[in-house]
Structure formats: C-alpha cells, structure tokens
C-alpha positions as CSV (number, residue, x, y, z in Angstrom):
1,M,0.0,0.0,0.0
2,N,1.2,3.5,-0.9
3,L,1.2,6.5,1.6
4,S,0.8,9.2,-0.9
5,S,-2.1,7.4,-2.6
6,I,-3.7,7.1,0.8
7,V,-3.3,11.0,1.5
8,T,-4.6,11.9,-1.7
9,R,-7.6,9.6,-1.4
10,I,-8.4,11.1,2.1
11,K,-8.3,14.6,0.6
12,L,-10.7,13.7,-2.2
13,K,-13.2,12.0,0.1
14,L,-13.2,14.8,2.6
15,G,-13.3,17.5,-0.2
16,L,-10.0,18.9,0.8
17,V,-8.5,19.2,-2.6
18,N,-7.3,22.5,-4.0
19,L,-8.6,24.4,-0.8
20,A,-6.7,27.2,0.9
21,M,-6.7,25.5,4.2
22,P,-5.7,27.2,7.6
23,F,-2.7,24.8,7.7
24,D,0.7,25.4,6.2
25,D,0.9,22.0,4.5
26,I,-2.3,19.9,4.8
27,D,-0.6,16.9,3.2
28,N,2.0,16.9,5.8
29,I,-0.6,17.3,8.5
30,I,-2.3,14.3,7.1
31,T,0.6,12.3,6.9
32,T,1.7,12.9,10.4
33,I,-1.8,11.8,11.5
34,I,-1.5,8.6,9.7
35,Q,1.9,7.7,10.8
36,D,1.6,8.8,14.3
37,I,-1.9,7.9,15.3
38,T,-3.6,5.6,12.7
39,L,-0.6,3.2,12.0
40,P,0.2,2.2,15.8
41,V,-3.5,1.4,16.4
42,F,-4.2,-0.3,13.1
43,S,-1.0,-2.4,13.9
44,L,-2.5,-3.7,17.1
45,Y,-5.5,-5.2,15.2
46,F,-3.7,-6.3,12.0
47,P,0.0,-6.4,12.6
48,D,2.9,-7.0,10.3
49,K,3.3,-10.9,10.9
50,D,6.7,-12.5,10.5
51,T,8.2,-15.9,11.3
52,L,11.9,-16.1,12.4
53,H,13.9,-19.1,13.3
54,M,16.5,-18.4,16.1
55,N,18.5,-20.7,18.4
56,L,18.0,-19.9,22.0
57,K,21.8,-20.0,22.8
58,D,22.3,-17.3,20.1
59,L,20.0,-14.8,22.1
60,E,21.3,-12.7,25.2
61,L,20.6,-14.8,28.2
62,L,19.3,-12.7,31.1
63,E,18.5,-15.4,33.6
64,R,18.4,-19.1,33.7
65,T,16.5,-21.4,36.3
66,A,15.3,-25.0,36.4
67,I,12.0,-23.9,35.0
68,Y,12.7,-21.2,32.4
69,E,15.3,-19.2,30.4
70,K,14.8,-15.6,30.2
71,V,16.3,-14.1,27.0
72,L,16.5,-10.8,25.2
73,L,15.1,-10.9,21.7
74,P,17.1,-9.1,18.9
75,D,16.8,-5.3,18.4
76,F,14.9,-5.1,15.1
77,K,16.0,-1.4,14.7
78,T,13.3,-0.1,12.4
79,R,10.6,-2.8,13.2
80,K,8.7,-2.2,16.3
81,L,7.9,-5.7,18.0
82,I,4.4,-5.6,19.6
83,Y,3.5,-9.5,19.7
84,V,4.9,-12.8,20.2
85,F,2.2,-15.1,19.0
86,D,3.9,-18.4,19.4
87,V,7.4,-20.2,20.0
88,K,7.7,-23.6,19.1
89,Y,10.3,-26.3,17.9
90,N,11.4,-26.1,14.4
91,Y,10.1,-29.6,13.2
92,D,12.2,-29.5,10.1
93,N,15.1,-30.5,12.1
94,L,13.7,-33.8,12.5
95,S,14.7,-35.5,9.2
96,G,16.7,-35.0,6.1
97,V,13.9,-32.7,4.8
98,G,15.6,-30.2,7.4
99,Y,18.6,-30.2,9.4
100,Y,19.4,-30.7,13.1
101,G,21.4,-28.2,15.1
102,G,24.9,-28.6,13.5
103,G,23.4,-28.8,9.9
104,V,24.1,-32.6,9.5
105,P,21.1,-34.4,7.6
106,L,19.7,-37.2,9.8
107,L,18.4,-39.2,7.1
108,E,18.6,-40.2,3.6
109,G,16.3,-41.7,1.1
110,S,13.3,-40.5,-0.9
111,M,11.5,-37.3,0.0
112,F,8.3,-39.2,0.7
113,R,9.9,-41.5,3.1
114,Q,11.8,-38.6,4.9
115,M,8.4,-36.7,5.2
116,M,7.0,-39.8,6.9
117,L,9.8,-40.2,9.2
118,A,9.7,-36.3,10.1
119,N,6.0,-36.7,10.9
120,A,6.6,-39.7,13.2
121,G,9.5,-37.9,14.8
122,A,7.4,-34.9,15.5
123,N,4.6,-37.1,17.1
124,L,7.2,-38.9,19.2
125,M,8.7,-35.7,20.5
126,N,5.4,-34.4,21.3
127,A,4.7,-37.4,23.4
128,M,8.2,-37.4,25.1
129,I,9.0,-33.8,25.9
130,P,7.1,-31.4,28.1
131,K,5.2,-28.8,26.1
132,M,7.2,-25.6,25.6
133,S,5.6,-22.5,26.8
134,F,6.5,-18.8,26.9
135,K,5.8,-15.3,28.3
136,F,6.6,-12.1,26.5
137,E,7.4,-8.8,28.2
138,P,7.6,-5.8,25.8
139,P,9.5,-4.5,24.3
140,R,12.0,-7.4,24.1
141,V,12.1,-9.7,27.1
142,L,10.9,-13.5,26.5
143,Y,10.6,-16.2,29.0
144,V,10.8,-19.6,27.5
145,Y,9.7,-22.7,29.6
146,N,10.7,-26.4,28.9
147,A,12.9,-25.7,25.9
148,W,16.0,-27.3,24.7
149,S,18.6,-24.7,25.1
150,S,20.5,-25.8,21.9
151,S,17.2,-26.1,20.1
152,T,16.4,-23.8,17.0
153,L,13.0,-22.3,17.6
154,Q,10.4,-20.9,15.5
155,F,9.1,-17.5,16.6
156,D,5.9,-16.3,15.2
157,L,6.0,-12.5,15.7
158,G,3.8,-9.3,15.1
159,F,5.4,-6.0,14.2
160,E,3.9,-2.4,13.8
161,H,3.8,-1.7,10.1
162,D,6.3,0.3,8.3
163,K,5.6,4.1,8.2
164,S,5.6,4.0,4.3
165,L,2.6,1.6,4.7
166,A,4.4,-0.7,2.3
167,S,3.9,-3.7,4.6
168,I,0.1,-3.3,4.7
169,P,-1.6,-5.7,2.2
170,E,-4.0,-4.4,-0.2
171,T,-6.5,-6.6,1.2
172,A,-6.6,-4.4,4.4
173,R,-6.6,-1.0,2.4
174,E,-10.2,-0.3,3.0
175,E,-10.2,-1.0,6.8
176,F,-6.9,1.0,7.2
177,L,-8.8,3.9,5.2
178,K,-11.7,3.8,7.5
179,L,-9.6,4.4,10.6
180,A,-7.4,7.0,8.9
181,M,-10.4,8.9,7.6
182,L,-11.8,9.1,11.2
183,D,-8.3,10.0,12.7
184,V,-7.9,12.9,10.3
185,K,-11.5,14.2,10.9
186,E,-11.2,13.9,14.6
187,N,-7.7,15.8,14.6
188,I,-8.2,18.7,12.1
189,Y,-11.9,19.3,13.2
190,P,-11.0,21.4,16.3
191,T,-9.1,23.9,13.8
192,L,-11.6,23.8,11.0
193,K,-14.7,24.3,13.0
194,Q,-13.5,27.9,13.7
195,Y,-14.2,28.5,10.0
196,T,-17.7,28.5,8.6
197,E,-16.4,28.9,5.1
198,I,-13.2,28.7,3.2
199,N,-12.3,31.3,0.5
200,T,-11.5,30.0,-3.0
201,A,-11.0,31.3,-6.5
202,L,-14.3,30.1,-7.2
203,G,-16.0,31.9,-4.2
204,N,-16.6,30.8,-0.7
205,I,-17.1,27.1,0.1
206,N,-19.0,25.9,3.1
207,L,-17.1,22.9,4.5
208,K,-20.2,21.2,6.0
209,L,-18.4,19.8,9.1
210,D,-21.3,18.9,11.1
211,D,-20.9,15.1,10.7
212,W,-17.0,15.6,11.5
213,S,-17.9,16.4,15.1
214,D,-18.9,12.7,15.7
215,A,-15.8,11.3,14.4
216,D,-14.6,10.2,17.9
217,N,-17.7,8.3,18.6
218,T,-17.7,6.7,15.2
219,R,-13.9,5.7,15.7
220,R,-14.8,4.0,18.9
221,D,-17.5,2.1,17.2
222,L,-15.1,1.0,14.6
223,L,-12.6,-0.3,17.1
224,D,-15.2,-2.0,19.1
225,K,-16.2,-3.9,16.0
226,W,-12.4,-4.9,15.4
227,D,-12.4,-6.0,19.0
228,D,-15.0,-8.5,18.1
229,V,-13.4,-10.0,15.1
230,Y,-9.6,-9.4,15.0
231,H,-8.8,-12.5,17.3
232,L,-10.3,-14.7,14.6
233,E,-7.3,-13.9,12.5
234,F,-4.8,-14.5,15.3
235,T,-4.8,-15.0,19.1
236,P,-2.2,-12.6,20.8
237,M,-2.0,-14.4,24.0
238,Y,1.1,-14.7,26.2
239,Y,1.3,-18.4,27.4
240,L,2.6,-19.4,30.9
C-alpha cells in the first residue's frame, strides 16, 4: 500500500483538494496523523506478521533457572515488535527434509520416506517432551519454559507496520482507510470548526463539518467492531 495514494484519497473523500486550508501543509498534517496515530492502532489489530528461526543459545541470556530461560530478543531496529504469537520447535530439524542443530542431515532416502519419518519424529517428540510455553514482556524480554537450550525455535511475531505503509497488504486497504479517515476528521476538526467557510478562487465554500464532530464516537464504534473480530485472525495471548 502506498502512503501518498492514501493521503490523496483522504483529501478527495473529505473534499480538501485545492482548498486554501488554515494549515501550512495539509498533506504533511494528514501524513503525520496517519503515521503517528492511525498506524500504531491499526497494527494492534492487523500487525505485520513474520516468522523467524533462532537458536536460544544465540540470544542474550538474562536469567536461567530450572524452570525457564529469560532471554532478550534481537533489536529489530526499524521494526517495532508488539506481539509474540507463538514459540515452538522447528520440526524441519527432525529429518533429512531439514537439518538438526549442527546442519548434518539425519536421514537419507526418498522425499516421501523422509516426510513420513519427520511426521513420526514430531509425534514422538510431542509425546516425550514437556510442552514448551512462553511469556513475552515488551519490548524485548521473553521467558521460555521447557525448551532445549540448544534447539532452533520458530518464533511467530507481530510488528508495527512500516511508516511507508508498504507492509500493509492491499486486502486491508479499506479497513485502514476507515480508521485513517476518522483520525484525520477527529484531529483537524478542532481547527476547521473555527471557520464556517473557506475562500477559494471560485468563491466561498461551506465545509459542512457537522458530521465531523462525531468522528470520535464513530472511531470508537469501529474499534469495538474490530475488537469483536480481530482475534479470529490471530490469538495474541502470552502463554505461561
């Protein structure tokens, strides 16, 4: 998704194109609202999901007990980590389809045979090993319970979307636009309500801002709706 196209669409839908607004740069105002207000909230409901594979021993160890290991997740620099959805064993390590710790294939043979052995190995490991669990403490602290310290683990993570909006899929465009429109209305309404009309080369234009005054309540209704359905896409729970 493109930030510039979203700003243009908002201006068109709100009738703000080619108007002499009481702002130095309306495009910059809308961009700031989207990046600083809309994006963080939208990311809580529709995060940028990614899967990473990391070995526990490669993470900074903060504390180790008989029950858990407390580690520090990497600093993702330009990406803000907001969720750890799941931490689990990388089952690819159970056969020649994948590799175990040191990178040596365990099995040889046909791909079909290796896949069968991998499934059998996964079932056996589930039966023999206590289930791994975790607890995430933002921004980067993770407690991992019942894990092999030498194991490569799969981390299912959720990040705040990039400020360019490039990480937001096109399928989420309309939902993002709904929230962005309400955020723009809510944040520029206090200024625009001071003006009943805007002067243009074509004459005075009545902004008709009556419906903007309820943007805050409409925004709350939208987030309430998302509260009811967003968990169907993922379950951001911290397991103990």
